[in-house]
N, C-alpha and C positions, 0 to 999 in steps of 0.2 A: 830217766827212761830214754832210750834212744829209738826215734821213730823215724822211718824211712818210707816215703811213697815212692814205689817203683812203677813208673808209668811210661807210656810211649810219648813221644814228643807231640803227637796229634790227639791224645786223649781229651775228649771234650768234657769229661767230668772232673777234671783237675781243679778248675775254679771253684766247683762246688765243694769238693773236699777240703781245699784250702779254707774256704769260708766256714765250713763246719768245724775244722780243727782250730781256727782262730776263735769262733765263737765259744769253743769249749775251754780256750786258754791253753791249748796243747801245742808245744813246739815240735816241729818236724822238719824234715829236709826232703827235697825231691832228687831223685835219681832217675835217669832215663834207662829203660830196657836196652836201647840201642848201644848204650855204653857199657853194659854189664852182662855180656853173654854167659858168664860163668854162673851168675845167679840165675839166669833163665834155665840153663842145663841142670844145675844142682837142685832146682825147686820145681822142675817140670812146668814152668810157667808158659800159659798159652794166650792168656788175656791181660788186659790192663783195666784197671789199677790193681796193684798189689800193695799191701801194707806190712812192713816188717817192724816188729818191736823187739829191740835188743837182739837184733840179727835173726830172729825167728819169723818165718812168714806166717803171719796172724789172719790177714783177710786176703782172699783170692778174687775179690770183687769189691764194687763199691758198697760199703756198708751203709745201713740207714744211720740217721742221726741218733736214734735210740740204741742201736747196736754199739756205736761209737760211745755213748754216754755209759751204757752197761759196762763196757769193756774197761775204759779208762778212768771212769769216775767211781768205780766200786769201792 
């Protein structure tokens, strides 16, 4: 499973998301919105964070820990 956190460079929730993914044992990578205007346009992104799973926009905001568990540990 390929997981990408698409965030702004100033997004204050990134450390929290990283902690949640780490606690769940889920590998991910971080990409910055500023470096990917094509993803912003193609997915009509207006806010950060965004989580892509296998290239598909899955979350448009910061999910709760329970939402992450429900999605990734089902």
